C-alpha positions in Angstrom: -15.0 28.3 5.2 -12.1 29.2 2.9 -9.9 26.6 4.6 -12.6 23.9 3.9 -12.7 24.9 0.3 -8.9 24.6 0.0 -9.0 21.2 1.6 -11.7 20.0 -0.8 -9.7 21.2 -3.8 -6.6 19.5 -2.4 -8.5 16.2 -1.9 -9.9 16.5 -5.4 -6.5 17.1 -6.9 -5.1 14.1 -5.0 -7.9 11.9 -6.1 -7.4 12.8 -9.8 -3.6 12.2 -9.5 -4.3 8.7 -8.0 -6.7 8.0 -10.9 -4.1 9.0 -13.5 -1.4 6.7 -11.9 -3.8 3.8 -11.7 -5.2 4.2 -15.2 -1.6 4.1 -16.6 -0.9 0.9 -14.7 -4.2 -0.7 -15.7 -3.6 0.0 -19.4 -0.1 -1.4 -19.3 -1.3 -4.4 -17.3 -4.1 -5.2 -19.7 -1.7 -5.1 -22.7 0.8 -7.2 -20.9 -1.7 -9.8 -19.8 -3.1 -10.2 -23.3 0.5 -10.6 -24.7 1.4 -13.0 -21.9 -1.6 -15.2 -22.4 -0.9 -15.3 -26.2 2.8 -16.1 -25.6 2.0 -18.7 -23.0 -0.5 -20.5 -25.2 1.5 -20.2 -28.5 4.8 -20.7 -26.7 3.7 -23.8 -24.8 4.8 -22.4 -21.5 2.9 -23.1 -18.3 5.2 -20.7 -16.4 4.2 -17.9 -18.8 0.5 -18.7 -18.4 1.0 -18.4 -14.6 2.8 -15.1 -15.2 -0.2 -14.0 -17.3 -2.5 -14.9 -14.4 -0.4 -12.7 -12.1 -0.7 -9.8 -14.6 -4.5 -10.4 -14.6 -4.4 -10.0 -10.8 -2.6 -6.7 -11.2 -5.3 -5.5 -13.6 -8.0 -6.5 -11.1 -6.3 -4.7 -8.2 -6.1 -1.5 -10.4 -9.9 -1.6 -10.6 -10.1 -2.1 -6.8 -7.9 0.9 -6.2 -10.0 3.1 -8.6 -13.2 2.1 -6.8 -11.9 2.4 -3.2 -9.9 5.6 -3.6 -13.1 7.3 -4.9 -14.9 6.2 -1.7 -12.0 7.1 0.6 -11.9 10.7 -0.8 -15.4 11.4 0.4 -15.6 13.9 3.3 -17.1 13.2 6.7 -20.9 12.5 6.8 -23.5 11.5 9.3 -22.5 7.8 9.2 -18.7 8.4 9.0 -17.6 11.0 11.5 -13.9 10.3 10.9 -14.2 10.3 7.1 -13.8 7.3 4.7 -10.0 6.9 4.9 -10.1 3.3 6.0 -11.6 2.3 2.7 -8.2 3.0 1.2 -6.8 0.7 3.9 -9.3 -1.9 2.9 -8.2 -1.6 -0.7 -4.6 -2.2 0.3 -5.7 -5.3 2.3 -7.6 -6.7 -0.7 -4.5 -6.2 -2.8 -2.4 -8.0 -0.2 -4.9 -10.9 0.0 -4.9 -11.2 -3.8 -1.1 -11.3 -3.9 -1.2 -14.0 -1.2 -3.6 -16.2 -3.3 -1.7 -15.6 -6.5 1.6 -16.5 -4.8 0.2 -19.7 -3.4 -1.4 -20.5 -6.8 2.0 -20.2 -8.6 3.6 -22.3 -5.9 0.9 -25.0 -6.2 1.2 -25.2 -10.0 5.0 -25.3 -9.9 5.0 -28.1 -7.2 2.4 -30.1 -9.3 4.6 -29.9 -12.4 7.7 -30.9 -10.5 5.9 -33.9 -8.9 4.7 -35.1 -12.4 8.3 -34.7 -13.7 9.7 -36.8 -10.8 7.1 -39.4 -11.5 8.5 -39.8 -15.0 6.2 -37.4 -16.8 7.5 -35.1 -19.5 7.4 -31.3 -19.7 6.9 -29.6 -23.0 9.8 -27.3 -24.2 8.7 -23.7 -24.2 9.2 -21.6 -27.4 11.3 -18.5 -27.8 8.2 -16.4 -27.9 7.5 -17.1 -24.2 11.1 -16.0 -23.3 10.7 -12.8 -25.2 7.4 -12.1 -23.5 9.0 -12.6 -20.0 11.8 -10.2 -20.9 9.4 -7.6 -22.2 7.3 -8.0 -19.0 10.3 -7.5 -16.7 11.2 -4.2 -18.4 7.7 -2.7 -18.5 6.8 -3.8 -15.0 9.9 -2.4 -13.4 9.4 0.9 -15.1 5.8 0.9 -14.0 6.8 0.1 -10.4 9.3 3.0 -10.3 6.6 5.4 -11.7 3.8 4.2 -9.4 5.8 4.0 -6.1 7.1 7.6 -6.8 3.6 8.9 -7.3 2.2 6.9 -4.3 4.7 8.3 -1.9 4.3 11.8 -3.3 0.5 11.5 -2.9 0.8 9.7 0.5 -1.4 6.9 -0.7 -1.0 3.5 0.8 -3.1 1.9 -1.9 -1.0 3.3 -4.7 2.2 2.2 -3.0 0.7 -1.3 -2.5 -0.2 -1.4 -6.1 3.3 -0.4 -7.1 4.6 -3.4 -5.1 2.2 -5.5 -7.0 3.8 -4.3 -10.2 7.2 -5.2 -8.9 6.1 -8.7 -7.7 4.9 -9.3 -11.3 8.4 -8.2 -12.5 9.9 -10.8 -10.0 7.6 -13.4 -11.3 8.7 -12.6 -14.9 12.4 -12.9 -13.8 11.8 -16.4 -12.5 9.7 -17.2 -15.6 12.5 -16.0 -17.9 15.1 -18.0 -16.0 13.0 -21.1 -16.2 12.1 -20.7 -19.8 15.7 -19.9 -20.8 17.0 -23.0 -18.9 14.4 -25.2 -20.5 15.2 -24.0 -24.0 19.0 -23.8 -23.7 19.9 -26.8 -21.4 17.7 -29.5 -22.9 15.0 -32.0 -21.9 16.4 -32.8 -18.4 16.4 -29.2 -17.4 12.8 -28.3 -18.3 12.0 -28.7 -14.7 13.7 -25.3 -14.1 10.6 -23.6 -15.3 8.4 -24.8 -12.4 11.3 -24.6 -9.9 11.8 -20.9 -10.8 8.0 -20.3 -10.4 8.1 -21.8 -6.9 11.0 -19.5 -5.9 9.2 -16.5 -7.2 6.0 -17.5 -5.4 7.7 -17.1 -2.1 8.8 -13.5 -3.0 5.2 -12.7 -3.9 3.8 -14.1 -0.7 6.4 -12.2 1.3 5.3 -8.9 -0.3 1.7 -9.8 0.5 2.4 -10.4 4.2 4.4 -7.1 4.3 1.4 -5.3 2.9 -1.2 -7.0 5.1 0.5 -6.6 8.5 0.2 -2.7 8.5 -3.4 -3.0 7.3 -4.3 -5.4 10.1 -2.5 -3.0 12.6 -4.6 -0.1 11.3 -7.9 -1.9 11.3 -7.1 -3.0 14.9 -6.5 0.7 15.9 -2.8 0.2 16.6 -1.1 3.4 17.8 1.3 5.3 15.7 5.0 4.4 16.2 6.7 5.6 19.4 8.9 8.1 17.6 5.9 9.7 16.0 4.2 10.0 19.4 7.4 11.5 20.9 7.3 14.1 18.1 3.7 15.0 18.9 4.6 15.5 22.5 7.6 17.7 21.5 5.4 19.9 19.3 2.9 20.3 22.1 5.5 21.2 24.7 7.0 23.8 22.3 4.1 26.1 23.2 4.7 28.3 26.3 1.9 27.9 28.8 1.1 24.3 27.8 2.3 21.5 30.0 1.8 17.8 31.0 0.4 16.3 27.7 -1.2 13.0 28.8 -3.8 10.4 27.7 -2.3 10.6 24.2 -4.1 8.4 21.8 -3.1 8.0 18.1 -4.1 5.9 15.1 -4.0 5.9 11.4 -7.1 6.4 9.2 -6.0 5.6 5.6 -3.5 8.2 4.4 -3.9 10.5 7.5 -3.9 10.0 11.3 -6.0 10.9 14.3 -4.5 12.5 17.5 -6.3 12.8 20.8 -4.5 14.3 23.8 -5.1 16.0 27.2 -3.0 19.1 28.1 -2.8 21.5 31.1 -3.0 25.3 31.0 -3.1 28.0 33.6 -6.7 27.9 35.0 -6.8 31.6 35.4 -6.6 32.4 31.7 -9.8 33.1 29.8 -11.6 30.4 27.7 -10.8 32.4 24.6 -7.1 32.3 25.3 -7.2 28.6 26.0 -9.1 28.1 22.8 -6.5 30.1 20.8 -3.6 28.1 22.3 -5.3 24.8 21.6 -6.0 25.9 18.0 -2.4 26.9 17.5 -1.2 23.5 18.6 -3.8 21.8 16.4 -2.6 23.8 13.3 1.0 23.0 14.0 0.3 19.3 14.3 -1.6 19.5 11.0 1.3 21.2 9.3 3.6 18.5 10.5 1.4 15.4 9.8 -0.9 16.6 7.0 -4.0 18.7 6.6 -6.3 15.8 7.0 -5.0 15.0 10.5 -7.8 14.8 13.0 -6.7 16.6 16.2 -8.7 16.6 19.5 -7.2 18.5 22.4 -8.8 18.4 25.9 -7.7 21.3 28.1 -7.4 20.9 31.9 -6.2 23.5 34.5 -2.7 23.1 36.0 -3.1 21.3 39.3 -2.8 23.5 42.4 -0.1 21.4 43.8 1.9 22.0 40.6 1.3 25.8 40.9 2.5 25.8 44.4 5.7 24.0 43.4 6.3 26.4 40.5 
């Protein structure tokens, strides 16, 4: 009972910490997107407007994280025997999908502008205000990335780390935007096309990050096993207990920020049920210390085969 109380307090503390990180990000994103929209409109920069849309997507994903982390922190219930951890995975997937769409949108807008330019159309020269906005965005978004990714790894939250990468992708977008705007301002009319060219280059970085976020989510939702080196570590921990042998039928998977482990082991068939239970509990506790308190461990005990006893 005391252990359950401690686990609940730890979960509540983690949830509050994730909220604090996300709220900080959402406030910064909101201020930046307002500034970028203003600078894009008043500075006559299509690239800055695209950057503003990217910041808007950041703000939206902050809201997604807030909603889904609250759900994922809920304990097991009758309808969710393994908890709600995969809601956090779902939040990460949504962020990845949004990134993918934003990246493609920036690519499409940039390609359309280049096509119009090549057909003899003119591109308006952006104002210095747009360049200042891009530089301010780069600084603030990189600081926000460093802060968020540090907290996400410390809290072992995939969604927070994913959100940190969204902050950095916005910084990448602003770098490209700044380069394009600076080129358009400093190099003259014939180089205004640098603005959409830079936007296209940045869009590929954004889509790459989106794919990198989505692949682990798909693996988890498809119940992919933990990496081989992690499973080897699980077997090593089990075999470190005297009297326990032949771990087999090992099944592993991730559930949000924690994992599930199912395994069969062999023990001497002559020991009492109480002794077998104590040994299995000791293994379970050590696995939880290694992989986190929220780890779900299921150990099936079988007697050592008679042929094995005879050999021994």
